[in-house]
C-alpha positions in Angstrom: 15.4 1.9 6.9 14.9 1.4 3.2 12.1 -1.0 2.2 13.8 -3.9 0.3 11.1 -3.7 -2.3 12.1 -0.1 -3.1 15.3 0.4 -5.0 16.2 3.9 -6.1 12.6 4.7 -7.1 11.9 1.5 -9.0 9.5 -1.0 -7.5 10.1 -4.7 -8.0 7.6 -7.6 -7.2 7.9 -9.7 -4.2 6.6 -13.3 -4.5 4.9 -14.6 -1.4 4.8 -18.4 -1.5 3.6 -19.6 1.9 2.4 -16.7 4.0 2.2 -13.0 3.5 2.6 -10.7 6.5 1.5 -7.1 5.5 1.8 -3.9 7.4 3.5 -4.8 10.6 3.2 -1.1 11.5 1.4 0.1 14.7 -2.0 0.7 13.1 -3.5 -2.6 14.2 -4.5 -4.5 11.1 -2.3 -6.8 9.0 -2.7 -9.7 6.6 -2.2 -12.7 8.8 -1.8 -15.3 6.1 -3.1 -16.9 2.9 -2.9 -20.2 1.2 -0.8 -20.8 -1.9 -2.1 -22.6 -4.9 -0.4 -25.7 -6.4 -2.9 -26.1 -9.2 -2.2 -26.3 -13.0 -2.3 -22.5 -13.3 0.4 -22.0 -10.6 -1.3 -18.9 -9.3 0.4 -17.3 -6.4 0.4 -14.0 -4.6 2.9 -11.4 -5.8 3.5 -8.0 -4.0 4.8 -4.6 -5.0 5.8 -2.2 -2.3 6.7 1.5 -2.1 7.2 4.3 0.4 4.4 6.9 0.2 2.1 9.2 2.3 4.6 8.9 5.2 4.4 5.1 5.4 4.5 2.0 3.1 2.0 0.7 0.6 1.8 -2.8 -0.7 -0.2 -4.1 -3.6 -0.6 -7.9 -3.6 -2.1 -9.6 -6.6 -3.0 -13.3 -7.1 -1.6 -14.2 -10.6 0.2 -16.7 -12.7 2.1 -14.0 -14.5 3.8 -11.4 -12.4 5.4 -9.6 -15.4 1.9 -9.0 -16.9 0.7 -7.6 -13.5 3.6 -5.2 -13.1 2.0 -2.3 -15.1 -1.2 -2.7 -13.2 0.6 -2.5 -9.9 2.5 0.5 -11.1 -0.7 2.3 -11.9 -2.1 1.5 -8.5 1.0 2.8 -6.8 0.9 6.0 -8.8 -2.4 6.8 -7.2 -0.7 7.1 -3.8 1.9 9.5 -5.2 -0.8 11.7 -6.6 -3.0 11.7 -3.5 0.1 12.5 -1.4 1.0 15.4 -3.6 -2.5 16.8 -3.1 -3.3 16.0 0.6 -0.1 15.8 2.5 0.3 18.0 5.6 4.0 17.4 5.7 5.0 19.5 2.7 4.5 23.2 1.8 3.9 22.3 -1.8 0.7 20.2 -1.4 -2.8 21.3 -2.3 -3.8 21.2 1.4 -0.8 23.3 2.4 -1.9 25.9 -0.2 -5.4 25.8 1.1 -4.3 26.4 4.6 -2.3 29.4 3.5 -5.0 31.0 1.4 -8.5 30.0 2.6 -8.8 32.4 5.5 -8.2 35.4 3.2 -10.7 34.6 0.5 -12.8 31.7 -1.0 -10.2 29.3 -2.5 -10.9 27.0 -5.4 -9.7 23.4 -4.7 -8.8 20.4 -6.8 -11.6 17.9 -7.5 -10.1 15.0 -5.5 -9.6 17.2 -2.5 -13.2 18.3 -2.9 -14.4 14.6 -2.8 -12.4 14.0 0.5 -13.5 17.3 2.0 -17.2 16.6 1.4 -16.8 13.1 2.9 -15.0 14.7 5.9 -17.7 17.2 6.5 -20.4 14.6 6.3 -18.5 12.4 8.8 -18.2 15.4 11.1 -22.0 15.9 11.1 -22.8 12.2 11.4 -20.3 11.7 14.3 -21.5 15.0 16.0 -18.0 16.4 16.0 -16.0 13.2 17.0 -14.4 13.3 13.6 -13.0 16.8 12.7 -10.4 17.7 10.1 -9.6 21.0 12.0 -8.2 19.1 15.0 -4.5 20.0 14.2 -4.1 22.8 16.8 -4.9 20.3 19.5 -2.6 17.6 18.2 0.2 20.2 18.1 -0.6 21.3 21.7 -0.1 17.7 22.9 3.1 17.4 20.8 1.9 14.5 18.7 2.6 16.7 15.6 5.8 18.7 15.6 6.7 17.5 19.1 7.9 17.3 21.8 5.1 15.3 23.4 3.7 16.9 26.5 0.6 17.5 28.6 -0.6 21.0 27.9 -2.2 23.2 30.5 -6.0 23.9 30.6 -5.4 27.4 29.2 -3.4 25.9 26.2 -6.2 23.4 25.5 -8.8 26.2 25.6 -6.7 28.3 23.2 -6.4 25.4 20.8 -10.1 24.6 21.0 -10.8 28.2 19.9 -9.4 27.3 16.5 -11.0 23.8 16.2 -14.4 23.0 14.8 -15.5 22.2 11.2 -18.2 24.8 11.6 -15.4 27.3 11.0 -14.8 26.1 7.4 -17.3 26.6 4.5 -17.2 24.6 1.4 -19.4 25.3 -1.7 -19.4 22.1 -3.9 -20.9 23.8 -7.1 -18.0 26.2 -7.3 -15.5 24.0 -5.5 -14.4 26.8 -3.2 -13.4 26.7 0.4 -13.3 29.5 3.0 -12.1 29.6 6.6 -13.6 31.9 9.3 -10.2 32.5 11.0 -6.5 32.6 10.0 -5.8 30.1 12.8 -7.9 27.3 11.2 -6.1 24.5 9.5 -7.4 21.3 7.8 -5.7 18.0 8.0 -7.0 15.2 5.8 -4.7 12.6 7.3 -7.5 10.8 9.1 -9.3 9.9 5.8 -7.0 10.5 2.8 -5.3 7.1 3.1 -8.6 5.3 2.8 -9.5 7.4 -0.2 -6.2 6.5 -1.9 -6.7 2.8 -1.2 -10.2 3.0 -2.7 -8.9 4.7 -5.9 -6.0 2.3 -6.2 -8.3 -0.8 -5.8 -10.6 0.7 -8.5 -7.7 1.1 -10.8 -6.9 -2.6 -10.4 -10.5 -3.6 -11.1 -10.8 -1.4 -14.1 -7.7 -3.1 -15.6 -9.0 -6.6 -15.1 -7.4 -7.6 -11.7 -10.0 -9.6 -9.8 -8.0 -10.9 -6.8 -5.8 -8.5 -4.9 -5.2 -6.8 -1.6 -4.2 -3.1 -1.4 -2.6 -2.2 2.0 -1.6 1.3 3.0 -0.4 1.1 6.6 -3.3 -1.1 7.6 -5.9 0.7 5.5 -6.9 -2.2 3.2 -9.2 -3.2 0.3 -9.6 -6.9 -0.4 -10.6 -7.8 -3.9 -11.7 -11.4 -4.6 -9.5 -14.0 -2.7 -6.0 -15.4 -2.6 -5.2 -18.8 -4.2 -6.6 -21.7 -2.2 -8.6 -19.6 0.3 -12.2 -18.3 0.6 -11.1 -14.8 1.4 -8.2 -12.6 2.7 -7.6 -13.3 6.4 -6.8 -10.1 8.2 -5.2 -10.1 11.6 -6.4 -7.7 14.3 -3.4 -6.6 16.2 -3.3 -6.9 20.0 -3.2 -3.2 21.2 -1.3 -4.4 24.4 1.3 -6.3 22.3 0.9 -9.5 24.4 0.7 -11.5 21.1 0.9 -10.3 17.5 -2.8 -10.8 16.7 -5.9 -11.3 18.8 -8.2 -12.5 16.0 -8.5 -13.1 12.3 -11.2 -11.7 10.1 -11.9 -13.1 6.6 -13.0 -10.4 4.1 -13.5 -10.3 0.3 -14.9 -7.4 -1.6 -14.6 -5.1 1.4 -12.3 -2.7 3.2 -10.9 -2.7 6.7 -8.9 -0.4 9.0 -8.0 0.0 12.7 -7.5 2.9 15.1 -5.6 2.2 18.4 -3.3 3.9 20.9 -0.3 1.6 20.5 3.1 3.3 20.8 2.0 7.0 20.5 1.4 8.4 24.0 2.7 10.9 26.5 3.2 10.0 30.1 3.1 12.2 33.2 2.6 11.5 36.9 2.2 7.8 36.3 -0.5 8.2 33.7 -0.4 7.6 30.0 -2.3 9.9 27.5 -2.9 8.4 24.1 -2.5 10.3 20.8 -6.2 10.1 19.7 -7.6 13.4 20.7 -11.3 14.1 21.2 -11.9 17.3 19.1 -14.8 18.2 21.3 -12.9 18.3 24.6 -9.3 18.7 23.5 -8.2 15.7 25.6 -7.1 12.2 24.7 -10.0 9.7 24.2 -10.6 7.1 26.9 -12.7 4.0 27.1 -11.4 1.9 24.2 -8.0 0.7 23.2 -8.7 -0.4 19.6 -11.4 0.0 17.0 -11.5 -2.0 13.7 -14.0 -1.0 11.0 -15.2 -3.1 8.0 -17.0 -1.4 5.2 -17.3 -1.6 1.4 -15.2 1.6 1.3 -11.7 2.1 2.6 -12.5 5.9 3.0 -15.4 5.0 5.2 -13.3 2.7 7.3 -10.5 5.2 7.6 -13.0 8.0 8.4 -15.0 6.0 11.0 -12.4 4.1 13.0 -11.2 7.2 14.8 -14.6 8.8 15.7 -15.8 5.4 17.0 -12.7 5.3 19.1 -13.4 8.8 20.4 -17.0 8.0 21.2 -16.1 5.2 23.7 -17.6 1.7 24.1 -21.3 2.5 24.7 -21.8 5.3 22.1 -19.6 3.6 19.6 -21.7 0.4 19.7 -24.8 2.4 19.3 -23.4 4.4 16.4 -22.0 1.3 14.6 -25.4 -0.4 14.8 -27.0 2.7 13.2 -24.6 2.6 10.2 -25.7 0.1 7.7 -22.5 0.3 5.7 -20.1 0.0 8.7 -19.4 -3.0 11.0 -17.1 -2.7 14.1 -14.8 -4.6 16.4 -14.2 -2.6 19.6 -11.7 -3.6 22.3 -12.5 -2.3 25.8 -9.9 -2.5 28.6 -11.0 -4.6 31.5 -10.0 -5.4 35.1 -7.5 -8.1 35.9 -5.9 -8.0 32.4 -9.0 -9.4 30.7 -10.3 -7.1 27.9 -13.6 -7.3 26.1 -13.8 -7.6 22.4 -17.2 -6.2 21.2 -18.0 -7.8 17.8 -20.8 -6.6 15.6 -23.3 -9.4 14.8 -22.7 -9.1 11.1 -19.1 -10.2 11.6 -19.8 -13.1 14.0 -19.3 -15.9 11.4 -16.1 -14.3 10.0 -14.1 -13.5 13.1 -12.0 -16.2 14.8 -10.3 -15.5 18.1 -6.7 -16.7 18.3 -6.3 -19.6 20.8 -3.5 -17.7 22.5 -5.9 -14.8 23.2 -8.6 -16.8 25.0 -7.1 -16.3 28.4 -7.3 -12.5 28.3 -10.0 -11.6 25.7 -13.7 -12.0 26.4 -15.8 -11.8 23.2 -19.2 -10.2 23.3 -21.6 -9.4 20.4 -23.7 -6.4 19.7 
């Protein structure tokens, strides 16, 4: 369905007067609401939206002059088109597609922005001990979550896919910006981190051009600049992964980024059991132990990069790792017996997270 904000390639502003609801897609994080100003300056929130990177992006700015903000929003939206052209895995013309065709044959020079994201990806792979891995595509395809149909592969199929997975099979040389693969079957997929990178760059574009209060939201990967009119910060809703209510809690952020990983609608069922789409690259099987992970950090790329490996690690290891990371704070939801789940909230977020009253009967909050 066409986004009403997108009309034949031209993006028009949307004025949000009472409440903004952003990104009602199954990624888990959305803007739950903000106040509107009635002061002399008549500042209000204005949004520009577009289709990009396989989903929707929305740039929301607090302003008293939406016409003056339109060029700044267009610059920010252009960032996503550029990053998509470089890092998409859904087209044969992207830089990543070219790399996947050529890097097994010889060292391949890559574009600078791809190099930035690749270096961050390899660092995350090392720091997560393989829980984050940009070479996981063969496993995702084996389960049918990419290319379909969704299915439960055999043990032999999983072993065959695992033989082509592992970031130790790719070699990047930053001084020459060249990348080489060990094997023709290796593929990289930057989808687990590129959205966060694009959000960071778009937010920086807004700041450079004088925008102080804005929210950039790409399918739940968000950066919050300043605050909306009449509020102390942007209030972000953490989606209920079981869809009992729209949001379990609200988290106020300003000058930070946020994102969520969760199972939600993407799963395959067999013999009365559901297998989620978040695959552990180390085992080749869907991750278990958590049903949602939200990450808050100064960087959207760090949020986007860390929410999935924390999910893969499970409740105990994820809490330990989140405590180790000074620049990352987590909210982990662990399934419980009797329909009562546990929301593990890192201490640094204690004063900013508010549980929704409707969630109190089935969410138990614990701090770590």
